PQR file with spaces between the fields and no chain letter, atoms N, CA, C, O and H, PARSE charges and radii, in Angstrom:
ATOM       1  N    MET     1     -15.298   22.935   -6.854 -0.4000 1.5000
ATOM       2  CA   MET     1     -15.599   21.701   -6.157 -0.0000 2.0000
ATOM       3  C    MET     1     -15.647   21.981   -4.657  0.5500 1.7000
ATOM       4  O    MET     1     -14.756   22.628   -4.106 -0.5500 1.4000
ATOM       5  N    SER     2     -16.672   21.497   -4.021 -0.4000 1.5000
ATOM       6  CA   SER     2     -16.778   21.647   -2.573 -0.0000 2.0000
ATOM       7  C    SER     2     -16.595   20.296   -1.904  0.5500 1.7000
ATOM       8  O    SER     2     -16.542   19.268   -2.580 -0.5500 1.4000
ATOM       9  H    SER     2     -17.395   20.971   -4.469  0.4000 1.0000
ATOM      10  N    GLY     3     -16.497   20.290   -0.585 -0.4000 1.5000
ATOM      11  CA   GLY     3     -16.353   19.060    0.161 -0.0000 2.0000
ATOM      12  C    GLY     3     -17.647   18.263    0.173  0.5500 1.7000
ATOM      13  O    GLY     3     -18.624   18.642   -0.474 -0.5500 1.4000
ATOM      14  H    GLY     3     -16.539   21.125   -0.035  0.4000 1.0000
ATOM      15  N    PHE     4     -17.650   17.174    0.899 -0.4000 1.5000
ATOM      16  CA   PHE     4     -18.828   16.325    0.988 -0.0000 2.0000
ATOM      17  C    PHE     4     -19.087   16.026    2.451  0.5500 1.7000
ATOM      18  O    PHE     4     -18.227   15.466    3.132 -0.5500 1.4000
ATOM      19  H    PHE     4     -16.856   16.867    1.425  0.4000 1.0000
ATOM      20  N    ASP     5     -20.255   16.390    2.938 -0.4000 1.5000
ATOM      21  CA   ASP     5     -20.642   16.138    4.319 -0.0000 2.0000
ATOM      22  C    ASP     5     -21.605   14.956    4.351  0.5500 1.7000
ATOM      23  O    ASP     5     -22.756   15.070    3.929 -0.5500 1.4000
ATOM      24  H    ASP     5     -20.953   16.845    2.385  0.4000 1.0000
ATOM      25  N    VAL     6     -21.127   13.823    4.852 -0.4000 1.5000
ATOM      26  CA   VAL     6     -21.939   12.604    4.906 -0.0000 2.0000
ATOM      27  C    VAL     6     -23.235   12.860    5.667  0.5500 1.7000
ATOM      28  O    VAL     6     -24.287   12.347    5.286 -0.5500 1.4000
ATOM      29  H    VAL     6     -20.192   13.730    5.195  0.4000 1.0000
ATOM      30  N    HIS     7     -23.170   13.639    6.727 -0.4000 1.5000
ATOM      31  CA   HIS     7     -24.355   13.867    7.561 -0.0000 2.0000
ATOM      32  C    HIS     7     -25.453   14.640    6.821  0.5500 1.7000
ATOM      33  O    HIS     7     -26.637   14.457    7.105 -0.5500 1.4000
ATOM      34  H    HIS     7     -22.315   14.056    7.037  0.4000 1.0000
ATOM      35  N    GLU     8     -25.066   15.496    5.879 -0.4000 1.5000
ATOM      36  CA   GLU     8     -26.063   16.213    5.086 -0.0000 2.0000
ATOM      37  C    GLU     8     -26.835   15.282    4.157  0.5500 1.7000
ATOM      38  O    GLU     8     -27.972   15.568    3.782 -0.5500 1.4000
ATOM      39  H    GLU     8     -24.104   15.644    5.649  0.4000 1.0000
ATOM      40  N    HIS     9     -26.207   14.164    3.788 -0.4000 1.5000
ATOM      41  CA   HIS     9     -26.807   13.221    2.838 -0.0000 2.0000
ATOM      42  C    HIS     9     -27.188   11.898    3.503  0.5500 1.7000
ATOM      43  O    HIS     9     -27.499   10.928    2.812 -0.5500 1.4000
ATOM      44  H    HIS     9     -25.283   13.932    4.092  0.4000 1.0000
ATOM      45  N    ARG    10     -27.167   11.850    4.822 -0.4000 1.5000
ATOM      46  CA   ARG    10     -27.396   10.606    5.563 -0.0000 2.0000
ATOM      47  C    ARG    10     -28.715    9.938    5.200  0.5500 1.7000
ATOM      48  O    ARG    10     -28.792    8.710    5.191 -0.5500 1.4000
ATOM      49  H    ARG    10     -26.915   12.638    5.383  0.4000 1.0000
ATOM      50  N    HIS    11     -29.749   10.709    4.902 -0.4000 1.5000
ATOM      51  CA   HIS    11     -31.055   10.154    4.546 -0.0000 2.0000
ATOM      52  C    HIS    11     -31.015    9.356    3.244  0.5500 1.7000
ATOM      53  O    HIS    11     -31.880    8.510    3.015 -0.5500 1.4000
ATOM      54  H    HIS    11     -29.687   11.707    4.909  0.4000 1.0000
ATOM      55  N    ALA    12     -30.023    9.613    2.387 -0.4000 1.5000
ATOM      56  CA   ALA    12     -29.924    8.942    1.091 -0.0000 2.0000
ATOM      57  C    ALA    12     -28.840    7.873    1.062  0.5500 1.7000
ATOM      58  O    ALA    12     -28.624    7.244    0.026 -0.5500 1.4000
ATOM      59  H    ALA    12     -29.321   10.300    2.573  0.4000 1.0000
ATOM      60  N    LEU    13     -28.150    7.657    2.188 -0.4000 1.5000
ATOM      61  CA   LEU    13     -27.047    6.714    2.253 -0.0000 2.0000
ATOM      62  C    LEU    13     -27.334    5.582    3.245  0.5500 1.7000
ATOM      63  O    LEU    13     -27.985    5.787    4.269 -0.5500 1.4000
ATOM      64  H    LEU    13     -28.326    8.168    3.030  0.4000 1.0000
ATOM      65  N    LYS    14     -26.840    4.399    2.923 -0.4000 1.5000
ATOM      66  CA   LYS    14     -26.923    3.253    3.834 -0.0000 2.0000
ATOM      67  C    LYS    14     -25.496    2.905    4.253  0.5500 1.7000
ATOM      68  O    LYS    14     -24.638    2.644    3.410 -0.5500 1.4000
ATOM      69  H    LYS    14     -26.311    4.232    2.090  0.4000 1.0000
ATOM      70  N    GLN    15     -25.255    2.904    5.550 -0.4000 1.5000
ATOM      71  CA   GLN    15     -23.917    2.573    6.029 -0.0000 2.0000
ATOM      72  C    GLN    15     -23.726    1.065    5.980  0.5500 1.7000
ATOM      73  O    GLN    15     -24.520    0.309    6.539 -0.5500 1.4000
ATOM      74  H    GLN    15     -25.952    3.117    6.235  0.4000 1.0000
ATOM      75  N    LEU    16     -22.664    0.634    5.304 -0.4000 1.5000
ATOM      76  CA   LEU    16     -22.358   -0.784    5.170 -0.0000 2.0000
ATOM      77  C    LEU    16     -21.305   -1.240    6.165  0.5500 1.7000
ATOM      78  O    LEU    16     -21.323   -2.384    6.618 -0.5500 1.4000
ATOM      79  H    LEU    16     -22.019    1.248    4.850  0.4000 1.0000
ATOM      80  N    ARG    17     -20.373   -0.330    6.508 -0.4000 1.5000
ATOM      81  CA   ARG    17     -19.284   -0.697    7.407 -0.0000 2.0000
ATOM      82  C    ARG    17     -18.750    0.558    8.078  0.5500 1.7000
ATOM      83  O    ARG    17     -18.692    1.625    7.468 -0.5500 1.4000
ATOM      84  H    ARG    17     -20.358    0.600    6.140  0.4000 1.0000
ATOM      85  N    ASP    18     -18.357    0.418    9.353 -0.4000 1.5000
ATOM      86  CA   ASP    18     -17.748    1.534   10.082 -0.0000 2.0000
ATOM      87  C    ASP    18     -16.742    0.973   11.071  0.5500 1.7000
ATOM      88  O    ASP    18     -17.108    0.218   11.971 -0.5500 1.4000
ATOM      89  H    ASP    18     -18.405   -0.449    9.849  0.4000 1.0000
ATOM      90  N    THR    19     -15.475    1.339   10.910 -0.4000 1.5000
ATOM      91  CA   THR    19     -14.435    0.880   11.822 -0.0000 2.0000
ATOM      92  C    THR    19     -14.011    1.968   12.797  0.5500 1.7000
ATOM      93  O    THR    19     -13.145    1.743   13.642 -0.5500 1.4000
ATOM      94  H    THR    19     -15.178    1.952   10.178  0.4000 1.0000
ATOM      95  N    GLY    20     -14.614    3.142   12.685 -0.4000 1.5000
ATOM      96  CA   GLY    20     -14.189    4.279   13.487 -0.0000 2.0000
ATOM      97  C    GLY    20     -13.294    5.202   12.678  0.5500 1.7000
ATOM      98  O    GLY    20     -13.492    6.417   12.672 -0.5500 1.4000
ATOM      99  H    GLY    20     -15.317    3.325   11.998  0.4000 1.0000
ATOM     100  N    ASP    21     -12.302    4.626   11.991 -0.4000 1.5000
ATOM     101  CA   ASP    21     -11.406    5.403   11.130 -0.0000 2.0000
ATOM     102  C    ASP    21     -11.864    5.406    9.677  0.5500 1.7000
ATOM     103  O    ASP    21     -11.575    6.342    8.932 -0.5500 1.4000
ATOM     104  H    ASP    21     -12.140    3.639   11.996  0.4000 1.0000
ATOM     105  N    THR    22     -12.576    4.357    9.277 -0.4000 1.5000
ATOM     106  CA   THR    22     -13.065    4.265    7.902 -0.0000 2.0000
ATOM     107  C    THR    22     -14.536    3.890    7.913  0.5500 1.7000
ATOM     108  O    THR    22     -15.034    3.287    8.864 -0.5500 1.4000
ATOM     109  H    THR    22     -12.811    3.597    9.883  0.4000 1.0000
ATOM     110  N    SER    23     -15.222    4.260    6.837 -0.4000 1.5000
ATOM     111  CA   SER    23     -16.618    3.858    6.692 -0.0000 2.0000
ATOM     112  C    SER    23     -16.944    3.655    5.222  0.5500 1.7000
ATOM     113  O    SER    23     -16.357    4.289    4.345 -0.5500 1.4000
ATOM     114  H    SER    23     -14.817    4.750    6.065  0.4000 1.0000
ATOM     115  N    LEU    24     -17.890    2.762    4.971 -0.4000 1.5000
ATOM     116  CA   LEU    24     -18.323    2.444    3.620 -0.0000 2.0000
ATOM     117  C    LEU    24     -19.822    2.654    3.557  0.5500 1.7000
ATOM     118  O    LEU    24     -20.562    2.181    4.419 -0.5500 1.4000
ATOM     119  H    LEU    24     -18.366    2.247    5.684  0.4000 1.0000
ATOM     120  N    TRP    25     -20.272    3.373    2.521 -0.4000 1.5000
ATOM     121  CA   TRP    25     -21.673    3.745    2.363 -0.0000 2.0000
ATOM     122  C    TRP    25     -22.179    3.328    0.991  0.5500 1.7000
ATOM     123  O    TRP    25     -21.424    3.306    0.019 -0.5500 1.4000
ATOM     124  H    TRP    25     -19.671    3.758    1.820  0.4000 1.0000
ATOM     125  N    GLU    26     -23.457    3.001    0.923 -0.4000 1.5000
ATOM     126  CA   GLU    26     -24.132    2.746   -0.343 -0.0000 2.0000
ATOM     127  C    GLU    26     -25.142    3.859   -0.567  0.5500 1.7000
ATOM     128  O    GLU    26     -25.876    4.240    0.345 -0.5500 1.4000
ATOM     129  H    GLU    26     -24.070    3.019    1.713  0.4000 1.0000
ATOM     130  N    SER    27     -25.172    4.378   -1.787 -0.4000 1.5000
ATOM     131  CA   SER    27     -26.120    5.431   -2.107 -0.0000 2.0000
ATOM     132  C    SER    27     -27.463    4.798   -2.443  0.5500 1.7000
ATOM     133  O    SER    27     -27.546    3.955   -3.336 -0.5500 1.4000
ATOM     134  H    SER    27     -24.576    4.069   -2.528  0.4000 1.0000
ATOM     135  N    ARG    28     -28.509    5.197   -1.737 -0.4000 1.5000
ATOM     136  CA   ARG    28     -29.857    4.692   -1.992 -0.0000 2.0000
ATOM     137  C    ARG    28     -30.582    5.540   -3.023  0.5500 1.7000
ATOM     138  O    ARG    28     -31.552    5.086   -3.630 -0.5500 1.4000
ATOM     139  H    ARG    28     -28.441    5.882   -1.012  0.4000 1.0000
ATOM     140  N    LYS    29     -30.129    6.743   -3.221 -0.4000 1.5000
ATOM     141  CA   LYS    29     -30.735    7.683   -4.166 -0.0000 2.0000
ATOM     142  C    LYS    29     -29.630    8.235   -5.045  0.5500 1.7000
ATOM     143  O    LYS    29     -28.464    7.893   -4.850 -0.5500 1.4000
ATOM     144  H    LYS    29     -29.341    7.111   -2.728  0.4000 1.0000
ATOM     145  N    ASP    30     -29.958    9.060   -5.984 -0.4000 1.5000
ATOM     146  CA   ASP    30     -28.966    9.630   -6.888 -0.0000 2.0000
ATOM     147  C    ASP    30     -28.259   10.822   -6.243  0.5500 1.7000
ATOM     148  O    ASP    30     -28.534   11.977   -6.570 -0.5500 1.4000
ATOM     149  H    ASP    30     -30.905    9.338   -6.142  0.4000 1.0000
ATOM     150  N    VAL    31     -27.347   10.519   -5.324 -0.4000 1.5000
ATOM     151  CA   VAL    31     -26.542   11.556   -4.688 -0.0000 2.0000
ATOM     152  C    VAL    31     -25.391   11.888   -5.637  0.5500 1.7000
ATOM     153  O    VAL    31     -24.712   10.986   -6.126 -0.5500 1.4000
ATOM     154  H    VAL    31     -27.124    9.581   -5.059  0.4000 1.0000
ATOM     155  N    ALA    32     -25.172   13.158   -5.896 -0.4000 1.5000
ATOM     156  CA   ALA    32     -24.135   13.583   -6.835 -0.0000 2.0000
ATOM     157  C    ALA    32     -22.754   13.577   -6.184  0.5500 1.7000
ATOM     158  O    ALA    32     -22.588   13.999   -5.040 -0.5500 1.4000
ATOM     159  H    ALA    32     -25.723   13.891   -5.498  0.4000 1.0000
ATOM     160  N    CYS    33     -21.784   13.098   -6.926 -0.4000 1.5000
ATOM     161  CA   CYS    33     -20.381   13.150   -6.517 -0.0000 2.0000
ATOM     162  C    CYS    33     -19.922   14.602   -6.558  0.5500 1.7000
ATOM     163  O    CYS    33     -20.198   15.292   -7.539 -0.5500 1.4000
ATOM     164  H    CYS    33     -21.919   12.755   -7.856  0.4000 1.0000
ATOM     165  N    PRO    34     -19.234   15.093   -5.532 -0.5600 1.5000
ATOM     166  CA   PRO    34     -18.790   16.485   -5.546  0.2800 2.0000
ATOM     167  C    PRO    34     -17.690   16.760   -6.568  0.5500 1.7000
ATOM     168  O    PRO    34     -17.445   17.918   -6.905 -0.5500 1.4000
ATOM     169  N    ALA    35     -17.023   15.719   -7.068 -0.4000 1.5000
ATOM     170  CA   ALA    35     -15.952   15.913   -8.045 -0.0000 2.0000
ATOM     171  C    ALA    35     -16.469   16.006   -9.477  0.5500 1.7000
ATOM     172  O    ALA    35     -15.982   16.818  -10.264 -0.5500 1.4000
ATOM     173  H    ALA    35     -17.222   14.778   -6.795  0.4000 1.0000
ATOM     174  N    CYS    36     -17.477   15.158   -9.822 -0.4000 1.5000
ATOM     175  CA   CYS    36     -17.923   15.104  -11.220 -0.0000 2.0000
ATOM     176  C    CYS    36     -19.413   15.380  -11.399  0.5500 1.7000
ATOM     177  O    CYS    36     -19.891   15.479  -12.529 -0.5500 1.4000
ATOM     178  H    CYS    36     -17.872   14.498   -9.182  0.4000 1.0000
ATOM     179  N    GLU    37     -20.150   15.504  -10.299 -0.4000 1.5000
ATOM     180  CA   GLU    37     -21.594   15.776  -10.326 -0.0000 2.0000
ATOM     181  C    GLU    37     -22.448   14.595  -10.781  0.5500 1.7000
ATOM     182  O    GLU    37     -23.670   14.722  -10.856 -0.5500 1.4000
ATOM     183  H    GLU    37     -19.762   15.424   -9.381  0.4000 1.0000
ATOM     184  N    GLU    38     -21.832   13.441  -11.090 -0.4000 1.5000
ATOM     185  CA   GLU    38     -22.568   12.238  -11.468 -0.0000 2.0000
ATOM     186  C    GLU    38     -22.956   11.465  -10.212  0.5500 1.7000
ATOM     187  O    GLU    38     -22.235   11.515   -9.216 -0.5500 1.4000
ATOM     188  H    GLU    38     -20.840   13.338  -11.029  0.4000 1.0000
ATOM     189  N    PRO    39     -24.086   10.748  -10.241 -0.5600 1.5000
ATOM     190  CA   PRO    39     -24.466    9.933   -9.088  0.2800 2.0000
ATOM     191  C    PRO    39     -23.420    8.843   -8.818  0.5500 1.7000
ATOM     192  O    PRO    39     -22.814    8.308   -9.746 -0.5500 1.4000
ATOM     193  N    PHE    40     -23.220    8.529   -7.548 -0.4000 1.5000
ATOM     194  CA   PHE    40     -22.282    7.461   -7.194 -0.0000 2.0000
ATOM     195  C    PHE    40     -23.028    6.314   -6.538  0.5500 1.7000
ATOM     196  O    PHE    40     -24.125    6.493   -6.009 -0.5500 1.4000
ATOM     197  H    PHE    40     -23.712    8.965   -6.794  0.4000 1.0000
ATOM     198  N    ASP    41     -22.414    5.114   -6.576 -0.4000 1.5000
ATOM     199  CA   ASP    41     -23.001    3.927   -5.964 -0.0000 2.0000
ATOM     200  C    ASP    41     -22.483    3.707   -4.552  0.5500 1.7000
ATOM     201  O    ASP    41     -23.256    3.399   -3.645 -0.5500 1.4000
ATOM     202  H    ASP    41     -21.523    4.968   -7.006  0.4000 1.0000
ATOM     203  N    ARG    42     -21.177    3.866   -4.365 -0.4000 1.5000
ATOM     204  CA   ARG    42     -20.543    3.629   -3.072 -0.0000 2.0000
ATOM     205  C    ARG    42     -19.642    4.789   -2.715  0.5500 1.7000
ATOM     206  O    ARG    42     -19.092    5.463   -3.586 -0.5500 1.4000
ATOM     207  H    ARG    42     -20.550    4.116   -5.102  0.4000 1.0000
ATOM     208  N    LEU    43     -19.501    5.011   -1.412 -0.4000 1.5000
ATOM     209  CA   LEU    43     -18.628    6.060   -0.887 -0.0000 2.0000
ATOM     210  C    LEU    43     -17.764    5.453    0.208  0.5500 1.7000
ATOM     211  O    LEU    43     -18.283    4.846    1.145 -0.5500 1.4000
ATOM     212  H    LEU    43     -19.948    4.463   -0.705  0.4000 1.0000
ATOM     213  N    PHE    44     -16.459    5.612    0.096 -0.4000 1.5000
ATOM     214  CA   PHE    44     -15.511    5.177    1.118 -0.0000 2.0000
ATOM     215  C    PHE    44     -14.900    6.418    1.728  0.5500 1.7000
ATOM     216  O    PHE    44     -14.380    7.268    1.004 -0.5500 1.4000
ATOM     217  H    PHE    44     -16.037    6.106   -0.665  0.4000 1.0000
ATOM     218  N    THR    45     -14.949    6.543    3.045 -0.4000 1.5000
ATOM     219  CA   THR    45     -14.332    7.671    3.727 -0.0000 2.0000
ATOM     220  C    THR    45     -13.287    7.166    4.711  0.5500 1.7000
ATOM     221  O    THR    45     -13.428    6.087    5.286 -0.5500 1.4000
ATOM     222  H    THR    45     -15.371    5.853    3.633  0.4000 1.0000
ATOM     223  N    THR    46     -12.248    7.952    4.896 -0.4000 1.5000
ATOM     224  CA   THR    46     -11.200    7.560    5.834 -0.0000 2.0000
ATOM     225  C    THR    46     -10.598    8.781    6.504  0.5500 1.7000
ATOM     226  O    THR    46     -10.528    9.862    5.919 -0.5500 1.4000
ATOM     227  H    THR    46     -12.134    8.829    4.429  0.4000 1.0000
ATOM     228  N    ARG    47     -10.169    8.590    7.727 -0.4000 1.5000
ATOM     229  CA   ARG    47      -9.414    9.604    8.467 -0.0000 2.0000
ATOM     230  C    ARG    47      -7.949    9.198    8.571  0.5500 1.7000
ATOM     231  O    ARG    47      -7.127    9.939    9.111 -0.5500 1.4000
ATOM     232  H    ARG    47     -10.226    7.712    8.203  0.4000 1.0000
ATOM     233  N    ARG    48      -7.633    8.022    8.053 -0.4000 1.5000
ATOM     234  CA   ARG    48      -6.260    7.520    8.097 -0.0000 2.0000
ATOM     235  C    ARG    48      -5.399    8.242    7.071  0.5500 1.7000
ATOM     236  O    ARG    48      -5.903    8.729    6.060 -0.5500 1.4000
ATOM     237  H    ARG    48      -8.301    7.420    7.615  0.4000 1.0000
ATOM     238  N    LEU    49      -4.100    8.308    7.336 -0.4000 1.5000
ATOM     239  CA   LEU    49      -3.169    8.880    6.376 -0.0000 2.0000
ATOM     240  C    LEU    49      -2.868    7.912    5.246  0.5500 1.7000
ATOM     241  O    LEU    49      -2.538    8.340    4.140 -0.5500 1.4000
ATOM     242  H    LEU    49      -3.690    7.912    8.157  0.4000 1.0000
ATOM     243  N    ALA    50      -2.975    6.605    5.504 -0.4000 1.5000
ATOM     244  CA   ALA    50      -2.747    5.586    4.480 -0.0000 2.0000
ATOM     245  C    ALA    50      -3.812    4.514    4.623  0.5500 1.7000
ATOM     246  O    ALA    50      -4.160    4.119    5.736 -0.5500 1.4000
ATOM     247  H    ALA    50      -3.243    6.257    6.403  0.4000 1.0000
ATOM     248  N    THR    51      -4.326    4.047    3.503 -0.4000 1.5000
ATOM     249  CA   THR    51      -5.383    3.048    3.504 -0.0000 2.0000
ATOM     250  C    THR    51      -5.136    2.046    2.400  0.5500 1.7000
ATOM     251  O    THR    51      -4.776    2.419    1.284 -0.5500 1.4000
ATOM     252  H    THR    51      -4.043    4.368    2.599  0.4000 1.0000
ATOM     253  N    ARG    52      -5.327    0.780    2.704 -0.4000 1.5000
ATOM     254  CA   ARG    52      -5.252   -0.273    1.700 -0.0000 2.0000
ATOM     255  C    ARG    52      -6.665   -0.733    1.400  0.5500 1.7000
ATOM     256  O    ARG    52      -7.426   -1.065    2.309 -0.5500 1.4000
ATOM     257  H    ARG    52      -5.620    0.477    3.610  0.4000 1.0000
ATOM     258  N    PHE    53      -7.015   -0.752    0.115 -0.4000 1.5000
ATOM     259  CA   PHE    53      -8.325   -1.216   -0.294 -0.0000 2.0000
ATOM     260  C    PHE    53      -8.266   -2.722   -0.508  0.5500 1.7000
ATOM     261  O    PHE    53      -7.255   -3.229   -0.993 -0.5500 1.4000
ATOM     262  H    PHE    53      -6.397   -0.483   -0.624  0.4000 1.0000
ATOM     263  N    PRO    54      -9.318   -3.447   -0.160 -0.5600 1.5000
ATOM     264  CA   PRO    54      -9.319   -4.883   -0.424  0.2800 2.0000
ATOM     265  C    PRO    54      -9.305   -5.160   -1.925  0.5500 1.7000
ATOM     266  O    PRO    54      -9.716   -4.321   -2.728 -0.5500 1.4000
ATOM     267  N    GLU    55      -8.826   -6.346   -2.290 -0.4000 1.5000
ATOM     268  CA   GLU    55      -8.773   -6.735   -3.693 -0.0000 2.0000
ATOM     269  C    GLU    55     -10.180   -6.762   -4.277  0.5500 1.7000
ATOM     270  O    GLU    55     -11.126   -7.220   -3.636 -0.5500 1.4000
ATOM     271  H    GLU    55      -8.492   -7.027   -1.639  0.4000 1.0000
ATOM     272  N    ASN    56     -10.300   -6.264   -5.497 -0.4000 1.5000
ATOM     273  CA   ASN    56     -11.586   -6.203   -6.173 -0.0000 2.0000
ATOM     274  C    ASN    56     -11.365   -6.612   -7.619  0.5500 1.7000
ATOM     275  O    ASN    56     -10.683   -5.907   -8.362 -0.5500 1.4000
ATOM     276  H    ASN    56      -9.532   -5.891   -6.017  0.4000 1.0000
ATOM     277  N    ASP    57     -11.921   -7.720   -8.022 -0.4000 1.5000
ATOM     278  CA   ASP    57     -11.748   -8.231   -9.387 -0.0000 2.0000
ATOM     279  C    ASP    57     -10.271   -8.382   -9.737  0.5500 1.7000
ATOM     280  O    ASP    57      -9.863   -8.093  -10.862 -0.5500 1.4000
ATOM     281  H    ASP    57     -12.475   -8.293   -7.418  0.4000 1.0000
ATOM     282  N    GLY    58      -9.483   -8.829   -8.787 -0.4000 1.5000
ATOM     283  CA   GLY    58      -8.067   -9.048   -9.040 -0.0000 2.0000
ATOM     284  C    GLY    58      -7.216   -7.797   -9.006  0.5500 1.7000
ATOM     285  O    GLY    58      -6.007   -7.870   -9.229 -0.5500 1.4000
ATOM     286  H    GLY    58      -9.815   -9.064   -7.873  0.4000 1.0000
ATOM     287  N    VAL    59      -7.820   -6.645   -8.730 -0.4000 1.5000
ATOM     288  CA   VAL    59      -7.088   -5.377   -8.687 -0.0000 2.0000
ATOM     289  C    VAL    59      -7.157   -4.830   -7.269  0.5500 1.7000
ATOM     290  O    VAL    59      -8.224   -4.815   -6.655 -0.5500 1.4000
ATOM     291  H    VAL    59      -8.802   -6.586   -8.548  0.4000 1.0000
ATOM     292  N    ARG    60      -6.031   -4.384   -6.753 -0.4000 1.5000
ATOM     293  CA   ARG    60      -5.980   -3.788   -5.422 -0.0000 2.0000
ATOM     294  C    ARG    60      -5.565   -2.335   -5.543  0.5500 1.7000
ATOM     295  O    ARG    60      -4.668   -2.007   -6.320 -0.5500 1.4000
ATOM     296  H    ARG    60      -5.164   -4.396   -7.251  0.4000 1.0000
ATOM     297  N    PHE    61      -6.203   -1.466   -4.788 -0.4000 1.5000
ATOM     298  CA   PHE    61      -5.878   -0.043   -4.773 -0.0000 2.0000
ATOM     299  C    PHE    61      -5.420    0.352   -3.373  0.5500 1.7000
ATOM     300  O    PHE    61      -5.945   -0.138   -2.374 -0.5500 1.4000
ATOM     301  H    PHE    61      -6.931   -1.732   -4.156  0.4000 1.0000
ATOM     302  N    CYS    62      -4.449    1.233   -3.317 -0.4000 1.5000
ATOM     303  CA   CYS    62      -4.010    1.810   -2.052 -0.0000 2.0000
ATOM     304  C    CYS    62      -4.075    3.329   -2.185  0.5500 1.7000
ATOM     305  O    CYS    62      -3.829    3.878   -3.259 -0.5500 1.4000
ATOM     306  H    CYS    62      -4.023    1.632   -4.129  0.4000 1.0000
ATOM     307  N    LEU    63      -4.404    3.992   -1.098 -0.4000 1.5000
ATOM     308  CA   LEU    63      -4.506    5.445   -1.093 -0.0000 2.0000
ATOM     309  C    LEU    63      -3.625    5.988    0.019  0.5500 1.7000
ATOM     310  O    LEU    63      -3.660    5.498    1.148 -0.5500 1.4000
ATOM     311  H    LEU    63      -4.604    3.546   -0.226  0.4000 1.0000
ATOM     312  N    VAL    64      -2.834    7.003   -0.307 -0.4000 1.5000
ATOM     313  CA   VAL    64      -2.001    7.683    0.687 -0.0000 2.0000
ATOM     314  C    VAL    64      -2.271    9.174    0.574  0.5500 1.7000
ATOM     315  O    VAL    64      -2.216    9.746   -0.515 -0.5500 1.4000
ATOM     316  H    VAL    64      -2.805    7.401   -1.224  0.4000 1.0000
ATOM     317  N    ARG    65      -2.562    9.793    1.702 -0.4000 1.5000
ATOM     318  CA   ARG    65      -2.838   11.229    1.724 -0.0000 2.0000
ATOM     319  C    ARG    65      -1.714   11.925    2.479  0.5500 1.7000
ATOM     320  O    ARG    65      -1.332   11.502    3.570 -0.5500 1.4000
ATOM     321  H    ARG    65      -2.607    9.329    2.587  0.4000 1.0000
ATOM     322  N    ASP    66      -1.192   12.990    1.893 -0.4000 1.5000
ATOM     323  CA   ASP    66      -0.238   13.817    2.623 -0.0000 2.0000
ATOM     324  C    ASP    66      -0.757   15.250    2.599  0.5500 1.7000
ATOM     325  O    ASP    66      -1.899   15.483    2.204 -0.5500 1.4000
ATOM     326  H    ASP    66      -1.503   13.334    1.007  0.4000 1.0000
ATOM     327  N    ASP    67       0.052   16.202    3.010 -0.4000 1.5000
ATOM     328  CA   ASP    67      -0.413   17.590    3.087 -0.0000 2.0000
ATOM     329  C    ASP    67      -0.782   18.186    1.733  0.5500 1.7000
ATOM     330  O    ASP    67      -1.619   19.085    1.653 -0.5500 1.4000
ATOM     331  H    ASP    67       0.980   16.013    3.331  0.4000 1.0000
ATOM     332  N    ASP    68      -0.158   17.686    0.670 -0.4000 1.5000
ATOM     333  CA   ASP    68      -0.332   18.303   -0.635 -0.0000 2.0000
ATOM     334  C    ASP    68      -1.224   17.543   -1.606  0.5500 1.7000
ATOM     335  O    ASP    68      -1.775   18.146   -2.527 -0.5500 1.4000
ATOM     336  H    ASP    68       0.523   16.955    0.735  0.4000 1.0000
ATOM     337  N    ALA    69      -1.380   16.237   -1.422 -0.4000 1.5000
ATOM     338  CA   ALA    69      -2.063   15.450   -2.436 -0.0000 2.0000
ATOM     339  C    ALA    69      -2.597   14.137   -1.877  0.5500 1.7000
ATOM     340  O    ALA    69      -2.227   13.702   -0.787 -0.5500 1.4000
ATOM     341  H    ALA    69      -0.933   15.748   -0.673  0.4000 1.0000
ATOM     342  N    ILE    70      -3.472   13.526   -2.655 -0.4000 1.5000
ATOM     343  CA   ILE    70      -3.937   12.171   -2.391 -0.0000 2.0000
ATOM     344  C    ILE    70      -3.330   11.293   -3.475  0.5500 1.7000
ATOM     345  O    ILE    70      -3.415   11.627   -4.657 -0.5500 1.4000
ATOM     346  H    ILE    70      -3.773   13.880   -3.541  0.4000 1.0000
ATOM     347  N    HIS    71      -2.725   10.189   -3.096 -0.4000 1.5000
ATOM     348  CA   HIS    71      -2.047    9.306   -4.041 -0.0000 2.0000
ATOM     349  C    HIS    71      -2.775    7.968   -4.053  0.5500 1.7000
ATOM     350  O    HIS    71      -2.897    7.324   -3.011 -0.5500 1.4000
ATOM     351  H    HIS    71      -2.657    9.918   -2.136  0.4000 1.0000
ATOM     352  N    VAL    72      -3.261    7.539   -5.220 -0.4000 1.5000
ATOM     353  CA   VAL    72      -3.946    6.267   -5.365 -0.0000 2.0000
ATOM     354  C    VAL    72      -3.030    5.363   -6.179  0.5500 1.7000
ATOM     355  O    VAL    72      -2.608    5.717   -7.280 -0.5500 1.4000
ATOM     356  H    VAL    72      -3.161    8.062   -6.066  0.4000 1.0000
ATOM     357  N    PHE    73      -2.728    4.192   -5.625 -0.4000 1.5000
ATOM     358  CA   PHE    73      -1.819    3.253   -6.270 -0.0000 2.0000
ATOM     359  C    PHE    73      -2.614    2.014   -6.669  0.5500 1.7000
ATOM     360  O    PHE    73      -3.342    1.449   -5.853 -0.5500 1.4000
ATOM     361  H    PHE    73      -3.071    3.905   -4.730  0.4000 1.0000
ATOM     362  N    ARG    74      -2.475    1.594   -7.917 -0.4000 1.5000
ATOM     363  CA   ARG    74      -3.125    0.376   -8.386 -0.0000 2.0000
ATOM     364  C    ARG    74      -2.083   -0.726   -8.436  0.5500 1.7000
ATOM     365  O    ARG    74      -1.020   -0.544   -9.031 -0.5500 1.4000
ATOM     366  H    ARG    74      -1.884    2.052   -8.580  0.4000 1.0000
ATOM     367  N    HIS    75      -2.369   -1.866   -7.823 -0.4000 1.5000
ATOM     368  CA   HIS    75      -1.419   -2.988   -7.771 -0.0000 2.0000
ATOM     369  C    HIS    75      -1.919   -4.148   -8.592  0.5500 1.7000
ATOM     370  O    HIS    75      -1.255   -5.181   -8.669 -0.5500 1.4000
ATOM     371  H    HIS    75      -3.232   -2.014   -7.341  0.4000 1.0000
């Protein structure tokens, strides 16, 4: 698995939101996810160590990144 460079795929992505620390993108074409190789619909990126996701269909997710792992919490 390799990383993902948003700028390499910028032609296929539409930026929906950018706060400086976080950004939300919509895939306009079949861009492959670097983790599973399947096309994705949305991409959320963050430089923050902790991020709270807004509620979606009654489910809220939080993500915390430390030196060793990324932790996703479902509330």
